[in-house]
C-alpha positions in Angstrom: -1.6 -10.0 -4.1 -0.6 -7.0 -6.3 3.1 -7.9 -6.1 3.0 -11.6 -7.0 -0.4 -12.1 -8.4 -0.2 -9.1 -10.7 3.3 -7.8 -11.4 5.0 -11.2 -11.4 2.2 -13.3 -12.8 1.2 -11.0 -15.6 4.8 -11.1 -16.9 4.5 -14.8 -17.3 1.0 -14.4 -18.7 2.3 -12.1 -21.4 5.1 -14.5 -22.3 2.7 -17.4 -22.6 0.3 -15.5 -24.8 2.7 -14.3 -27.5 4.4 -11.3 -26.1 8.1 -10.9 -27.2 10.9 -10.9 -24.7 11.6 -7.2 -25.6 8.0 -6.3 -24.8 8.2 -8.0 -21.5 11.4 -6.2 -20.7 9.9 -2.8 -21.6 6.8 -3.1 -19.5 8.8 -4.5 -16.6 11.2 -1.6 -16.8 8.3 0.9 -16.8 6.9 -0.6 -13.5 10.3 -0.7 -11.9 11.2 2.8 -12.9 7.9 4.1 -11.5 8.7 2.3 -8.2 12.2 3.8 -8.1 11.3 7.4 -9.0 7.9 7.7 -7.3 8.7 5.7 -4.2 10.0 8.8 -2.3 7.0 11.0 -3.3 4.6 8.2 -2.2 6.4 8.0 1.1 6.2 11.8 1.5 2.4 11.5 0.8 2.1 9.1 3.6 3.7 11.6 5.9 1.2 14.2 4.8 -2.0 12.1 4.8 -0.9 9.4 7.2 0.2 5.8 6.3 -3.3 4.4 7.1 -5.0 6.9 4.8 -2.6 6.2 1.9 -3.2 2.5 2.3 -6.9 3.1 2.2 -6.6 5.3 -0.9 -4.3 2.8 -2.8 -6.6 -0.1 -1.9 -9.6 1.8 -3.2 -7.8 2.6 -6.5 -6.9 -1.1 -6.9 -10.5 -2.1 -6.2 -11.8 0.3 -8.9 -9.0 -0.1 -11.5 -7.9 -3.7 -11.1 -10.6 -5.3 -13.3 -10.6 -2.8 -16.2 -6.8 -2.7 -16.3 -6.6 -6.5 -16.5 -9.3 -6.6 -19.2 -7.3 -4.2 -21.3 -4.2 -6.3 -20.9 -5.9 -9.6 -21.6 -7.7 -8.2 -24.7 -4.4 -7.7 -26.6 -1.4 -9.2 -24.7 0.9 -8.8 -27.7 0.4 -5.0 -28.1 3.4 -3.1 -26.7 1.3 0.1 -26.4 -1.6 -1.5 -24.6 0.5 -3.5 -22.1 2.8 -0.5 -21.5 -0.1 1.7 -20.6 -2.3 -0.8 -18.7 0.4 -2.9 -17.0 3.5 -0.8 -17.0 1.9 2.5 -16.2 -1.4 1.5 -14.6 -0.4 -1.3 -12.3 3.0 0.3 -11.9 1.5 3.3 -10.3 -0.9 1.3 -8.2 1.9 -1.0 -6.9 4.1 2.0 -6.2 1.5 3.8 -4.1 0.5 0.7 -2.2 4.0 -0.7 -1.8 5.8 2.4 -0.7 4.1 2.6 2.6 4.7 -1.0 3.7 7.9 -0.3 5.6 6.4 2.8 7.0 3.5 0.8 8.2 5.7 -1.7 10.0 7.7 1.1 11.7 4.4 2.8 12.9 2.9 -0.4 14.3 5.7 -2.3 16.0 8.1 -1.0 18.7 11.8 -1.7 18.1 11.9 -4.3 20.8 9.5 -6.6 19.0 9.7 -5.3 15.4 11.6 -8.2 13.8 9.5 -10.8 15.6 6.3 -9.0 14.7 7.2 -8.6 11.0 8.4 -12.1 10.8 5.2 -13.6 12.2 2.4 -11.2 11.2 3.7 -9.5 8.1 5.7 -12.3 6.4 3.1 -15.0 7.2 0.3 -12.9 5.7 2.5 -12.0 2.7 3.3 -15.6 2.1 -0.3 -16.8 2.3 -2.0 -14.0 0.3 0.9 -13.1 -2.0 2.4 -16.5 -2.4 -0.8 -18.1 -3.4 -1.9 -15.2 -5.7 -0.3 -16.5 -8.9 -1.9 -19.9 -8.3 -5.3 -18.2 -7.7 -4.9 -16.0 -10.8 -4.1 -19.0 -13.0 -7.2 -20.9 -11.7 -9.4 -17.9 -12.1 -8.2 -17.2 -15.7 -8.9 -20.8 -16.6 -12.4 -20.4 -15.3 -12.9 -17.1 -17.1 -10.6 -14.7 -18.8 -11.7 -11.9 -16.5 -11.0 -13.9 -13.4 -7.6 -12.3 -12.4 -9.2 -8.9 -12.6 -11.8 -9.9 -10.0 -8.9 -11.2 -7.8 -7.3 -7.7 -7.9 -10.6 -6.0 -7.3 -11.4 -8.0 -4.2 -7.9 -7.7 -2.9 -8.3 -3.9 -3.1 -11.7 -4.2 -1.4 -10.2 -6.3 1.4 -7.4 -3.8 1.9 -9.9 -0.9 2.0 -12.2 -2.7 4.4 -9.4 -3.5 6.8 -8.0 0.1 6.6 -11.4 1.7 7.3 -12.2 -0.8 10.1 -8.8 -0.1 11.7 -9.5 3.7 11.5 -12.8 3.2 13.1 -11.5 1.1 15.9 -8.6 3.4 16.5 -10.9 6.5 16.6 -13.2 4.9 19.2 -10.2 3.7 21.3 -11.1 0.0 20.9 -7.8 -0.6 19.2 -4.5 1.3 19.7 -2.7 0.7 16.5 0.4 3.0 16.1 2.8 3.3 19.0 4.9 6.3 17.6 2.4 8.9 16.6 -1.3 8.6 17.3 -3.0 11.1 15.0 -0.7 10.9 12.0 -1.6 7.3 11.4 -4.7 8.6 9.7 -3.8 12.3 9.3 -0.9 14.8 8.8 2.3 14.2 10.5 2.8 17.8 11.7 0.4 19.1 14.3 -1.4 22.4 13.8 0.2 25.6 14.9 -2.5 26.2 17.4 -2.0 22.8 18.9 1.8 23.3 19.1 1.3 26.7 20.7 -1.1 25.2 23.3 1.4 22.4 24.1 4.3 24.9 24.4 2.2 27.2 26.7 1.2 24.2 28.8 4.8 23.1 29.2 5.9 26.7 30.1 3.1 26.9 32.7 4.2 23.6 34.3 7.8 24.7 34.4 6.8 28.0 36.0 4.7 26.3 38.7 7.5 23.9 39.5 10.0 26.7 39.8 7.6 28.6 42.1 7.2 25.6 44.3 10.9 25.1 44.5 11.4 28.7 45.7 
């Protein structure tokens, strides 16, 4: 929704409501530059906090900021300063944070044996339905009321947050085993604590010692 219903559709909205071609190019460059230069830090953050946690945080930010950012844009679509700050910087940061973890998410969830099939069926079908229809939905909502697209972004963020928290809960209770690579880092740091590493090392050393004693 944020990719097609926001970044792509708002560019068309600005052009249709008096924004110049140079203005559209400037705000578009801001969003893309943020994606390029902040993509790696956002990925690093998902390693620190966990890809599920970053998804929940970015969804919460979209839920809170989606409507006010849209209202700022729609209030003066011909202003370079307003659209640069609200669209270029605001939605650019939100899209970078939420989009940078998508590939990481797919790697965490699907084993290599079924990854292409799983992404092709689950991810791409969902992306086509929700993302592909987002510009159409934004247009209908704008015709109904000028604040409509903002509510679309807000509820999209709410949906992402709800799914992330539900997945965390199901994963914590053992009802749903989501990641196949690392269990805890999905919603936590990628590196285990020193105490845990020491305990695991001690356990392995003890097992090896016992095996050697039995062999003798």
